[in-house]
C-alpha positions in Angstrom: -39.5 14.2 -11.8 -40.3 11.6 -9.2 -37.3 9.7 -7.7 -37.7 6.0 -7.0 -37.2 5.0 -3.4 -34.1 2.9 -2.6 -34.4 -0.9 -3.1 -34.5 -2.4 0.4 -32.4 -5.5 1.4 -31.9 -7.2 4.7 -28.1 -7.1 4.2 -25.7 -5.7 1.6 -22.1 -6.7 1.1 -19.6 -4.5 -0.9 -15.9 -4.9 -1.2 -12.9 -3.4 -3.0 -14.2 0.1 -3.5 -10.6 1.4 -3.4 -11.6 4.9 -2.5 -8.6 7.1 -3.1 -7.2 5.0 -6.0 -7.1 6.2 -9.6 -9.3 3.3 -10.8 -12.1 3.9 -8.3 -15.4 4.8 -10.1 -16.8 6.8 -7.2 -19.8 8.0 -9.2 -21.1 4.4 -9.8 -20.6 3.6 -6.1 -22.6 6.6 -5.0 -25.4 5.9 -7.5 -25.6 2.3 -6.3 -25.7 3.2 -2.6 -28.4 5.8 -3.3 -30.4 3.1 -5.0 -30.0 0.4 -2.4 -30.3 0.3 1.4 -30.2 -2.4 4.1 -30.4 -3.0 7.8 -26.8 -4.2 7.8 -24.1 -3.1 5.4 -20.9 -5.1 5.3 -17.8 -3.3 3.7 -15.7 -6.3 3.0 -12.2 -4.9 2.8 -10.1 -2.5 0.6 -12.8 0.2 1.0 -10.1 2.8 1.4 -6.9 2.5 -0.6 -4.2 3.6 1.8 -1.2 2.4 -0.1 -0.7 5.8 -1.9 -1.3 8.4 0.8 0.9 11.2 -0.8 -1.3 11.2 -3.9 -4.8 10.0 -3.2 -7.4 10.5 -6.0 -10.2 12.2 -4.0 -13.2 14.2 -5.2 -16.4 15.6 -3.8 -18.1 12.4 -4.9 -15.8 10.4 -2.5 -16.9 12.7 0.3 -20.6 12.2 -0.7 -20.1 8.4 -0.4 -18.8 8.7 3.2 -21.6 11.2 4.0 -24.3 8.8 2.7 -22.9 5.9 4.8 -22.9 8.2 7.8 -26.5 9.2 7.1 -27.6 5.6 6.8 -26.0 4.8 10.2 -27.8 7.7 11.7 -31.0 6.3 10.3 -30.4 2.9 11.9 -28.2 0.9 9.5 -25.5 -1.2 11.2 -22.2 -0.8 9.4 -19.6 -3.6 9.6 -16.1 -2.6 8.3 -13.9 -5.6 7.5 -10.3 -4.6 6.8 -8.4 -5.7 3.7 -4.8 -5.5 2.6 -5.1 -2.1 1.0 -6.7 -0.6 4.2 -4.7 -2.8 6.6 -3.9 0.3 8.7 -7.5 0.2 9.8 -6.7 -3.0 11.6 -5.2 -0.9 14.4 -8.8 -0.2 15.3 -10.0 -3.8 14.9 -12.4 -4.9 17.6 -13.8 -1.4 17.8 -17.5 -1.5 18.2 -19.9 1.3 18.4 -23.7 1.4 18.5 -23.9 1.3 14.7 -20.4 0.5 13.4 -17.7 -2.2 14.0 -14.2 -2.5 12.6 -13.2 -6.2 12.3 -10.9 -8.6 10.4 -13.6 -11.2 10.1 -17.0 -11.9 11.5 -20.0 -14.3 11.2 -23.2 -13.1 9.6 -26.3 -15.0 10.5 -28.8 -14.9 7.6 -32.6 -14.7 8.0 -32.9 -18.4 7.4 -30.3 -19.2 10.2 -27.4 -20.0 7.9 -24.1 -18.7 9.1 -21.5 -17.1 6.8 -17.9 -16.3 7.6 -17.3 -12.7 6.3 -13.7 -11.6 5.6 -11.7 -9.8 2.9 -9.9 -12.9 1.7 -6.2 -11.8 1.6 -5.4 -14.0 4.6 -5.8 -17.1 2.3 -3.4 -15.8 -0.4 -0.5 -18.0 -1.3 2.6 -17.1 0.7 4.3 -15.3 -2.2 1.2 -13.0 -2.8 1.1 -12.2 0.9 4.6 -10.6 0.7 4.0 -7.0 1.3 6.7 -5.7 -1.0 5.4 -7.6 -4.0 1.8 -6.5 -3.5 2.9 -2.9 -3.1 4.8 -3.1 -6.4 1.8 -4.5 -8.1 -0.4 -1.8 -6.7 2.0 0.9 -7.9 2.0 -0.5 -11.4 -1.8 -0.7 -11.3 -1.9 3.0 -10.3 0.5 4.0 -13.1 -1.5 2.1 -15.7 -4.8 3.5 -14.6 -3.4 7.0 -14.5 -2.2 6.5 -18.1 -5.6 5.1 -19.1 -7.4 8.2 -17.5 -5.2 10.5 -19.6 -5.9 8.5 -22.8 -9.6 8.6 -22.0 -9.4 12.4 -21.9 -8.4 12.3 -25.6 -11.6 10.5 -26.5 -14.2 12.6 -28.4 -16.7 13.9 -25.9 -19.8 12.4 -27.5 -18.3 9.0 -28.2 -19.6 6.3 -25.8 -17.1 5.1 -23.2 -16.1 1.5 -23.6 -13.7 -0.6 -21.6 -10.2 0.2 -22.7 -7.4 -2.3 -23.4 -5.6 -1.3 -20.2 -8.8 -1.9 -18.1 -9.3 -5.3 -19.7 -5.6 -6.2 -19.1 -5.8 -5.2 -15.4 -9.1 -7.1 -14.9 -7.4 -10.2 -16.4 -4.4 -9.9 -14.1 -6.7 -9.5 -11.1 -8.7 -12.6 -12.1 -5.5 -14.6 -12.7 -4.1 -13.7 -9.3 -7.2 -15.3 -7.7 -5.6 -18.6 -8.9 -8.9 -20.1 -9.6 -10.6 -22.6 -7.3 -7.5 -23.0 -5.0 -8.2 -19.7 -3.3 -11.9 -20.5 -3.0 -11.2 -23.9 -1.4 -8.9 -22.4 1.2 -11.6 -19.9 2.1 -14.3 -22.6 2.2 -12.1 -24.7 4.5 -11.6 -21.7 6.8 -15.4 -21.3 6.9 -15.9 -25.0 7.6 -13.5 -24.9 10.5 -15.5 -22.0 11.9 -18.6 -24.1 11.8 -20.2 -21.9 9.1 -22.4 -22.7 6.1 -20.4 -20.6 3.7 -18.0 -17.7 3.2 -18.5 -14.1 1.9 -15.4 -12.4 0.7 -13.8 -9.9 -1.7 -10.2 -9.4 -2.6 -10.0 -11.3 -5.9 -12.1 -8.8 -7.9 -14.1 -11.7 -9.3 -17.8 -11.9 -8.4 -19.1 -15.4 -7.7 -21.9 -17.2 -5.9 -22.0 -21.0 -5.9 -21.9 -24.2 -3.8 -19.4 -26.2 -5.8 -17.1 -27.0 -2.8 -19.8 -28.2 -0.4 -20.5 -24.8 1.2 -21.6 -21.5 -0.2 -18.8 -19.4 -1.7 -19.8 -15.7 -2.4 -17.4 -13.1 -3.7 -18.7 -9.5 -3.8 -16.6 -8.5 -6.8 -15.1 -5.0 -7.0 -15.7 -1.4 -8.0 -12.8 -1.0 -10.5 -14.0 -3.5 -13.1 -17.0 -5.7 -12.2 -19.2 -3.2 -10.3 -21.1 -5.8 -8.3 -22.3 -6.3 -4.7 -24.0 -9.1 -2.8 -27.4 -8.8 -1.3 -29.5 -10.9 1.2 -33.3 -10.6 1.1 -35.8 -11.0 3.9 -35.8 -14.8 3.5 -32.0 -15.2 3.7 -31.5 -15.7 -0.1 -28.3 -14.4 -1.5 -27.9 -12.8 -4.9 -25.3 -10.9 -6.9 -26.3 -7.4 -8.0 -24.8 -5.6 -11.0 -24.7 -1.9 -10.8 -26.4 0.1 -13.5 -24.3 1.7 -16.2 -22.4 4.8 -15.3 -25.1 7.4 -14.3 -25.8 10.5 -16.4 -25.3 13.8 -14.5 -29.1 14.2 -13.9 -29.8 10.6 -12.9 -29.5 9.7 -9.3 -30.9 6.2 -9.2 -30.5 3.1 -11.3 -32.2 -0.3 -11.3 -30.4 -3.3 -9.8 -29.8 -6.1 -12.1 -29.4 -9.5 -10.4 -26.7 -11.7 -12.0 -27.6 -14.9 -10.3 -29.6 -16.0 -7.2 -29.3 -18.8 -4.8 -32.6 -20.5 -3.9 
């Protein structure tokens, strides 16, 4: 069987993979990365989930994701690692720049059409209460417990029955969206980009994919890989679009098509 070549982009932006967390869908991340490649890949925070180091949920698929990223770097891809709140420990290495990889808290991406985008995870613009480390750790632990319970309940599902989003997954997705606090968070990030002299902001953190110009500059959120399974792509002309990952891959399927949600002309 012939395997389709990866879809080529100028730049790819992914956030909130949460590798190591129970809710991480590593098989979908791997399938997406196998189906898409770019000259620059921006990992926009919370790539590794370092909040539960004693009990990380890690499989050979997680190893394959890291191996694929390493292979892409060896083939010439530039990797930009933007730290988030769940992988804040990586900030000790911020400013590190190699030939093909950089660890940063924020950076500016210059698109093919010359537009400048501030790229950062987004947690720095949380309301003060949500930035309290103790509260966010409690929320993360509850998330882990609920997803662990959901995984056990899914094991009771008949093997041939199609997997649908569970009540627990829907509840957690709703909480994540609510904590984004609507447009207030978007406006704070837009203002930060405006002060930096940029034409827009590309972020993650809120687990809510978005691409619009409602606040005068471009606001783009990559989404996440616990619930939305989306990424942001830039084409050769500088146009941005949101990509939706294909459905969970069957064991024999390596590549899936990309499904654009919306595009910015």
